[in-house]
C-alpha positions as CSV (number, residue, x, y, z in Angstrom):
1,X,104.5,70.0,41.0
2,X,103.6,67.6,43.1
3,X,105.3,64.1,42.4
4,X,103.6,60.7,42.7
5,X,105.9,59.4,45.7
6,X,104.8,62.8,47.8
7,X,101.0,62.2,46.4
8,X,101.2,58.6,47.8
9,X,102.6,59.6,51.3
10,X,100.2,62.4,52.0
11,X,97.3,59.9,50.9
12,X,98.8,57.5,53.1
13,X,99.3,59.9,56.1
14,X,95.6,60.5,55.6
15,X,94.9,56.6,55.3
16,X,93.0,56.8,51.9
17,X,95.8,55.3,49.7
18,X,94.5,52.4,47.8
19,X,94.0,49.9,50.8
20,X,95.9,51.6,53.4
21,X,93.4,51.5,56.5
22,X,93.1,52.9,59.7
23,X,92.8,51.9,63.6
24,X,91.6,48.5,63.5
25,X,88.7,48.3,61.2
26,X,88.8,45.2,58.8
27,X,89.8,45.5,55.6
28,X,87.2,45.1,53.0
29,X,88.7,41.9,51.4
30,X,91.3,39.6,52.0
31,X,92.5,39.0,55.1
32,X,92.7,41.4,58.2
33,X,96.3,41.5,59.2
34,X,95.9,43.2,62.5
35,X,93.1,40.4,63.8
36,X,94.7,37.8,66.1
37,X,92.5,35.2,63.8
38,X,94.6,35.9,60.8
39,X,97.3,35.4,63.2
40,X,96.5,32.2,64.4
41,X,95.9,31.0,60.8
42,X,99.0,31.8,59.8
43,X,101.0,30.8,62.6
44,X,99.3,27.4,62.3
45,X,99.8,26.8,58.7
46,X,103.4,28.1,58.7
47,X,104.0,25.3,61.3
48,X,101.9,22.8,59.7
49,X,103.7,23.3,56.1
50,X,107.1,22.4,57.3
51,X,108.5,25.3,55.6
52,X,112.2,26.4,56.7
53,X,112.4,28.6,59.7
54,X,110.7,25.3,62.3
55,X,111.0,25.1,66.4
56,X,112.8,21.3,65.3
57,X,115.6,23.0,62.5
58,X,118.8,23.2,63.5
59,X,120.5,26.6,62.5
60,X,123.2,25.3,60.3
61,X,121.7,27.1,57.0
62,X,120.3,30.0,59.7
63,X,116.7,28.3,59.8
64,X,116.5,29.5,63.1
65,X,118.1,32.5,63.0
66,X,116.2,33.9,60.8
67,X,112.6,31.6,60.7
68,X,112.1,30.6,64.0
69,X,113.3,33.4,65.6
70,X,110.8,35.9,64.0
71,X,108.2,33.4,64.8
72,X,109.1,33.3,68.9
73,X,108.9,37.0,68.3
74,X,105.5,37.3,66.9
75,X,104.3,35.1,69.7
76,X,105.8,37.6,72.5
77,X,104.2,40.9,70.3
78,X,100.9,38.8,70.2
79,X,101.0,38.0,74.2
80,X,101.7,42.0,74.5
81,X,98.8,42.8,72.6
82,X,96.4,40.7,74.1
83,X,97.5,39.3,77.1
84,X,96.1,36.0,76.5
85,X,98.6,33.3,77.8
86,X,97.8,30.9,74.5
87,X,100.4,32.6,73.2
88,X,103.4,31.9,76.5
89,X,101.9,28.7,76.1
90,X,102.9,28.3,72.5
91,X,106.7,29.7,72.9
92,X,107.2,27.7,75.8
93,X,106.6,24.9,73.3
94,X,108.6,26.1,70.5
95,X,111.6,27.2,72.7
96,X,112.0,24.0,74.5
97,X,111.8,22.6,71.2
98,X,114.5,25.2,69.8
99,X,116.4,25.2,73.1
100,X,117.1,20.9,72.2
101,X,118.6,22.1,69.0
102,X,122.0,24.1,70.5
103,X,125.0,22.8,69.5
104,X,125.7,21.2,73.1
105,X,122.3,19.3,72.9
106,X,122.9,17.8,69.5
107,X,126.7,17.1,70.6
108,X,127.8,19.0,67.4
109,X,131.0,21.4,67.7
110,X,132.0,24.7,65.9
111,X,135.5,24.8,64.3
112,X,137.7,25.0,66.9
113,X,135.7,21.5,68.3
114,X,134.0,22.9,71.1
115,X,130.5,22.0,71.3
116,X,128.5,24.9,72.8
117,X,125.4,26.0,74.0
118,X,124.3,28.0,71.1
119,X,123.7,27.4,67.6
120,X,126.3,26.8,64.8
121,X,126.1,27.6,61.2
122,X,127.7,26.9,58.2
123,X,126.3,27.2,54.2
124,X,125.7,30.1,53.2
125,X,127.9,32.0,55.5
126,X,131.2,30.8,56.5
127,X,134.7,30.1,54.7
128,X,134.9,27.1,52.7
129,X,138.0,25.1,53.1
130,X,140.1,22.5,51.0
131,X,142.9,20.6,52.5
132,X,145.1,19.2,49.6
133,X,147.3,16.2,49.8
134,X,150.3,15.4,47.8
135,X,150.6,12.0,46.2
136,X,151.4,10.1,49.7
137,X,148.2,11.3,51.1
138,X,150.0,14.4,53.2
139,X,148.4,17.7,53.6
140,X,150.6,20.6,52.4
141,X,148.2,23.3,51.3
142,X,144.7,24.1,52.6
143,X,142.7,27.0,50.3
144,X,140.0,28.6,51.2
145,X,137.4,30.8,49.7
146,X,135.4,33.5,51.8
147,X,132.7,34.2,48.9
148,X,128.7,33.1,50.4
149,X,127.9,29.5,49.6
150,X,131.6,28.3,49.2
151,X,130.6,25.0,49.9
152,X,129.9,25.0,46.3
153,X,133.3,25.9,45.4
154,X,135.6,23.6,44.1
155,X,139.6,23.4,43.9
156,X,141.0,21.4,41.2
157,X,144.9,21.0,41.4
158,X,146.3,20.5,37.5
159,X,150.3,19.8,36.3
160,X,152.5,23.0,35.7
161,X,155.9,23.3,34.3
162,X,157.8,21.0,35.8
163,X,157.5,18.0,38.5
164,X,157.8,20.5,41.5
165,X,155.3,23.0,39.9
166,X,151.3,23.0,39.8
167,X,148.6,25.3,38.5
168,X,145.5,25.7,41.1
169,X,142.1,26.6,40.0
170,X,139.6,27.2,42.0
171,X,136.2,28.0,40.7
172,X,132.2,28.2,42.2
173,X,129.4,26.1,40.4
174,X,127.0,28.5,41.9
175,X,128.2,31.4,39.6
176,X,131.0,30.2,37.7
177,X,133.5,33.1,39.2
178,X,136.6,31.1,38.9
179,X,140.5,32.0,39.6
180,X,143.4,30.2,38.3
181,X,147.0,30.5,39.8
182,X,149.5,28.8,37.1
183,X,153.2,27.3,37.7
184,X,152.8,27.5,41.5
185,X,155.3,26.2,43.8
186,X,155.6,24.6,47.5
187,X,159.0,26.4,47.9
188,X,159.2,29.1,50.5
189,X,162.2,30.5,48.7
190,X,160.2,30.8,45.3
191,X,158.8,33.9,43.9
192,X,155.9,31.3,42.8
193,X,155.4,30.3,46.3
194,X,151.4,29.5,46.4
195,X,150.8,30.4,50.0
196,X,152.3,34.1,48.5
197,X,151.3,34.2,45.0
198,X,147.4,33.8,45.9
199,X,148.1,36.5,48.7
200,X,149.8,38.8,47.1
201,X,146.4,38.6,44.1
202,X,143.8,38.9,46.5
203,X,140.8,39.9,46.0
204,X,140.4,37.2,42.8
205,X,136.8,36.4,41.4
206,X,136.2,33.7,44.1
207,X,138.4,35.4,47.5
208,X,141.1,32.6,47.6
209,X,143.2,32.6,50.6
210,X,145.9,29.7,51.6
211,X,147.9,28.3,54.1
212,X,150.4,26.2,54.3
213,X,149.8,22.7,55.8
214,X,153.5,21.0,56.0
215,X,155.8,20.5,58.6
216,X,158.8,19.3,56.8
217,X,160.8,21.2,54.8
218,X,159.4,18.8,51.3
219,X,158.4,21.1,48.2
220,X,156.4,18.4,46.3
221,X,152.7,19.8,45.1
222,X,149.6,18.6,45.9
223,X,148.0,16.0,43.8
224,X,146.1,16.7,41.0
225,X,142.6,16.3,41.2
226,X,139.6,18.1,42.6
227,X,138.8,18.9,46.1
228,X,135.5,20.6,47.1
229,X,135.4,22.6,49.9
230,X,133.6,22.9,52.8
231,X,132.0,25.2,54.7
232,X,133.2,25.8,58.7
233,X,130.7,25.3,61.8
234,X,130.8,29.0,62.8
235,X,128.1,30.8,66.0
236,X,127.3,34.0,64.8
237,X,126.1,36.7,67.5
238,X,123.9,37.8,65.3
239,X,122.3,34.4,65.2
240,X,122.7,34.0,68.9
241,X,120.8,37.3,69.4
242,X,118.0,36.9,67.0
243,X,117.3,33.3,69.1
244,X,117.5,33.9,72.5
245,X,115.7,37.7,71.9
246,X,112.0,36.1,72.8
247,X,113.7,33.8,75.2
248,X,114.6,36.7,76.7
249,X,111.8,38.7,76.4
250,X,109.9,35.0,77.8
251,X,111.7,35.4,80.8
252,X,111.4,39.5,81.5
253,X,107.4,39.1,80.8
254,X,107.3,36.5,83.5
255,X,109.3,38.2,86.1
256,X,108.0,41.6,85.7
257,X,104.2,40.3,85.9
258,X,103.2,39.2,89.7
259,X,100.6,36.8,88.3
260,X,102.8,34.8,86.3
261,X,105.7,34.7,88.6
262,X,103.4,33.4,91.0
263,X,102.6,30.1,88.4
264,X,104.9,28.1,89.5
265,X,105.1,26.6,85.7
266,X,105.7,30.1,84.1
267,X,108.3,31.0,86.7
268,X,110.4,28.3,86.5
269,X,110.3,28.1,83.1
270,X,110.9,31.9,82.8
271,X,114.4,31.1,85.1
272,X,115.5,27.7,82.9
273,X,114.9,30.5,80.0
274,X,117.3,33.3,81.6
275,X,120.1,30.8,82.3
276,X,119.8,29.5,78.5
277,X,120.3,32.9,77.0
278,X,122.8,33.8,79.5
279,X,125.0,30.9,78.2
280,X,124.0,31.4,75.0
281,X,125.1,35.0,74.9
282,X,128.4,34.5,77.1
283,X,129.1,32.2,73.9
284,X,130.4,35.6,72.6
285,X,132.3,37.3,75.4
286,X,135.5,37.2,73.4
287,X,134.3,39.1,70.7
288,X,133.1,41.8,73.2
289,X,134.9,45.2,72.7
290,X,134.2,48.2,74.8
291,X,136.0,51.5,75.2
292,X,136.9,54.2,77.8
293,X,134.5,56.4,76.1
294,X,131.4,54.0,77.3
295,X,131.1,52.5,74.2
296,X,130.7,48.9,73.3
297,X,130.2,46.5,70.3
298,X,131.4,43.3,68.8
299,X,134.2,42.5,66.8
300,X,135.1,38.5,65.0
301,X,138.6,37.3,66.4
302,X,140.8,37.0,63.8
303,X,140.8,33.2,62.4
304,X,137.4,32.6,62.6
305,X,136.4,31.0,59.4
306,X,134.3,33.8,58.0
307,X,134.6,36.2,55.5
308,X,136.2,39.8,57.4
309,X,137.5,38.0,60.3
310,X,139.1,40.2,62.7
311,X,137.1,43.5,62.4
312,X,134.0,44.9,63.9
313,X,130.4,43.3,63.0
314,X,128.2,45.1,60.9
315,X,125.7,47.1,63.3
316,X,123.0,45.0,63.4
317,X,124.8,42.1,64.0
318,X,126.0,43.3,67.5
319,X,122.5,45.0,68.2
320,X,120.5,41.9,67.7
321,X,122.6,40.7,70.4
322,X,122.1,44.1,72.6
323,X,118.4,42.8,72.5
324,X,119.4,40.0,74.5
325,X,121.4,41.9,76.7
326,X,118.9,44.3,77.2
327,X,116.0,41.7,78.0
328,X,118.2,39.6,80.5
329,X,118.9,43.5,82.3
330,X,115.3,43.9,82.5
331,X,114.4,40.8,83.7
332,X,116.9,40.8,86.7
333,X,118.8,44.1,87.0
334,X,122.0,42.4,86.6
335,X,124.1,45.4,85.8
336,X,126.5,44.0,83.9
337,X,124.1,42.9,80.9
338,X,122.7,46.7,81.5
339,X,126.3,48.4,81.3
340,X,126.5,46.3,77.9
341,X,123.2,47.5,76.5
342,X,124.0,50.4,77.6
343,X,127.5,51.0,76.0
344,X,125.8,49.4,72.8
345,X,123.1,52.1,72.7
346,X,126.2,54.8,72.6
347,X,128.2,53.1,69.8
348,X,124.9,52.7,67.8
349,X,124.1,56.5,68.8
350,X,127.1,58.2,67.3
351,X,126.5,56.3,64.1
352,X,123.1,58.2,63.8
353,X,123.2,61.3,61.4
354,X,120.2,63.3,60.7
355,X,119.4,64.3,57.1
356,X,117.2,67.5,55.9
357,X,113.7,65.6,57.3
358,X,114.7,65.8,60.6
359,X,115.0,61.4,59.8
360,X,118.1,59.5,60.9
361,X,120.5,57.7,58.4
362,X,123.2,55.3,59.4
363,X,125.4,53.0,57.5
364,X,125.7,49.1,57.4
365,X,129.4,49.3,58.7
366,X,129.8,50.7,62.1
367,X,132.0,54.3,61.0
368,X,134.4,53.8,63.3
369,X,135.5,50.5,61.7
370,X,137.7,48.9,59.6
371,X,135.3,47.6,57.1
372,X,133.8,50.8,56.3
373,X,137.5,52.8,56.3
374,X,139.3,50.0,54.1
375,X,142.3,48.2,55.2
376,X,145.2,46.4,53.5
377,X,147.0,43.0,53.9
378,X,149.9,44.4,55.3
379,X,147.6,45.6,58.5
380,X,147.4,42.2,59.1
381,X,143.6,42.7,60.3
382,X,141.9,39.5,58.5
383,X,143.2,36.1,57.7
384,X,140.7,35.1,55.3
385,X,139.8,39.0,53.9
386,X,143.3,40.1,53.9
387,X,142.4,43.6,52.9
388,X,138.9,45.8,52.0
389,X,138.7,49.2,49.9
390,X,136.1,49.9,52.4
391,X,132.2,49.7,52.9
392,X,130.7,52.6,53.4
393,X,127.0,51.5,52.3
394,X,123.6,52.6,53.7
395,X,121.9,50.3,56.1
396,X,119.0,48.9,54.6
397,X,115.2,48.1,55.7
398,X,115.6,44.8,56.8
399,X,119.1,45.1,58.9
400,X,117.7,48.0,59.5
401,X,114.7,47.1,61.7
402,X,117.0,45.0,64.1
403,X,118.4,48.2,64.8
404,X,115.8,50.1,65.4
405,X,114.3,47.2,67.7
406,X,117.2,47.4,69.7
407,X,117.2,51.5,69.8
408,X,113.1,51.1,71.1
409,X,114.0,48.6,73.2
410,X,117.1,50.5,74.8
411,X,114.2,53.3,75.2
412,X,111.8,51.8,76.6
413,X,114.1,49.4,79.5
414,X,116.1,53.0,80.3
415,X,119.2,51.7,78.7
416,X,120.1,54.5,76.5
417,X,118.0,57.0,73.8
418,X,114.9,59.7,73.6
419,X,111.6,60.2,72.7
420,X,113.1,62.6,69.9
421,X,115.5,59.5,68.5
422,X,112.6,57.4,68.4
423,X,110.5,60.0,66.2
424,X,113.9,60.5,64.0
425,X,113.6,56.6,63.8
426,X,110.0,56.7,62.9
427,X,110.7,58.9,60.5
428,X,113.7,57.1,58.4
429,X,110.5,55.0,57.7
430,X,108.0,57.7,56.9
431,X,110.1,60.4,55.1
432,X,113.1,58.4,53.9
433,X,111.6,54.7,52.9
434,X,107.9,54.9,52.3
435,X,106.5,55.2,49.1
436,X,104.4,53.6,45.8
437,X,106.1,51.9,42.3
438,X,104.9,53.4,39.3
439,X,101.5,51.7,39.4
440,X,100.9,53.5,43.0
441,X,101.4,50.4,45.1
442,X,102.6,50.8,48.5
443,X,106.6,49.8,48.7
444,X,109.7,51.0,50.3
445,X,112.8,52.0,49.1
446,X,116.3,49.8,50.1
447,X,117.9,51.9,52.0
448,X,117.1,53.6,55.7
449,X,118.0,57.0,54.1
450,X,115.6,56.1,50.5
451,X,118.7,55.6,48.3
452,X,118.7,52.0,46.4
453,X,116.0,52.6,44.5
454,X,112.9,50.3,45.6
455,X,113.1,47.4,47.3
456,X,112.8,44.0,46.5
457,X,109.9,41.9,48.2
458,X,112.9,40.5,50.6
459,X,112.7,44.0,51.8
460,X,109.5,45.8,51.8
461,X,107.7,43.0,53.2
462,X,110.2,43.2,56.5
463,X,108.1,47.0,56.9
464,X,106.1,46.0,59.8
465,X,109.0,44.9,61.7
466,X,109.5,48.7,61.9
467,X,106.4,48.7,64.1
468,X,109.0,49.1,67.5
469,X,108.9,53.2,66.6
470,X,105.4,53.1,65.0
471,X,103.6,55.0,67.9
472,X,105.7,58.6,66.7
473,X,104.5,58.3,63.0
474,X,101.1,57.3,62.3
475,X,102.4,56.3,58.7
476,X,104.9,53.5,59.4
477,X,101.8,51.6,60.9
478,X,99.8,52.7,57.8
479,X,102.3,51.9,55.3
480,X,103.5,48.5,56.3
481,X,100.0,47.2,56.8
482,X,99.1,48.4,53.1
483,X,102.3,46.4,52.1
484,X,101.2,43.5,53.2
485,X,97.5,44.6,52.2
486,X,98.1,45.4,48.4
487,X,99.3,42.2,47.8
488,X,96.6,40.2,49.9
489,X,100.0,38.5,51.5
490,X,99.7,34.7,52.7
491,X,102.8,34.5,54.7
492,X,105.2,31.6,53.8
493,X,108.2,32.4,56.1
494,X,109.1,33.3,60.0
495,X,109.3,36.7,59.5
496,X,106.6,37.3,57.4
497,X,104.5,35.8,60.6
498,X,106.6,38.2,62.8
499,X,105.0,41.1,60.6
500,X,101.4,40.0,61.4
501,X,102.1,40.0,64.9
502,X,103.5,43.6,64.8
503,X,100.6,45.1,63.2
504,X,98.2,43.4,65.6
505,X,100.7,44.3,68.5
506,X,100.6,48.2,67.1
507,X,96.8,48.4,66.0
508,X,96.2,47.0,70.0
509,X,98.6,50.0,71.1
510,X,96.7,52.3,69.1
511,X,93.4,51.5,70.2
């Protein structure tokens, strides 16, 4: 018996399902998502719209990392597709604006008070903190929440059963979740000592932890009233990687193309951008971890105000910076960057599992890490996430696109992986994720192993970002293109611009 999914994939392979098209032939109606005219129109419209992700944005809410970075990557792909320096010139315009929004240029600092040549972020990613004060105005108790959108959380102090007691309510307006701790004390010898009681209750609905701020031995409770939590500024390696990857790619293209390298303007920009990419990547040197067996990854330093501080970063987050390492290595031949990229490739390769379709599957959190396995407060691993039960979910399509992009880049630069690996990554899409919905409309499953149910638009519209491995399986290109065509997509965000750029890139590679 042939299921709807099997029929859909079989038809896709033959290029006859719905609006699936092969080669570069124009769709019968709507936009041709493999035409440069379509890309140019969408890119221009996006920048004129003022939508989130403009090169003039800062990254406080991730607008550069999850918006403009994709546009920069799209310009790279369009240059590689058409060899038209118009796209390099567009890159220069946008990159210069993006670099102008580094913390060091804006005069802003991270949670440590350091103003660095990278891009900080806060809401909705980081821990929210409120310093509660006593009646005299002295800080006595720091309340923290590691929820997403933590700055939508309020800590409210109410009266307790006595003068030295208080009740603390921590509530988020985003979901209404609340944690209440009654009759707390600021006396460290009391069984109701606030810091200990709150820690022992973890995890609560608002993921609260606390820290004693007092310098003396006074036991006065915080004053009654409400205090809003404030999200702390943190520079994320994944954000740095997403933003600097196309910046380093520009440098690699210029440095390895004699005609471009001979142009004083491009050569100067390539040198400038290389230094900018190196400086931004160096911000994360303190997060680098390597092992004697040749592996390497990134881990958050304990005390960084975000969930799961002190643990290994998710695979996509450290591989995002690996993209920059690989491009710097290719541009310069610097063995230090090549070594880091190779180590990350080895680490990722060890995470891969092959299923019965000869396709790769892997987890969102690295399986060698404590977040994947689980940990307790007694382990002393994390300040803001004292314990975890284990997070073993499989990687999803969108984040998996970063992983696959890294693997394909490492392969192209001779830093890891083989052609057989690329084919298995391609089958992760074509055999595991590509499908149709009950009405026969092309879509995907959520996770790289084909589980998780049908994906939301936030996932399936990212399908063209898997073009890095499409040359190993034509279905990847045909199916991803059909997703856009079936919906007559009018891109409204940076990743959609990237999708059209990637489809153009792959179509030209097939000609």
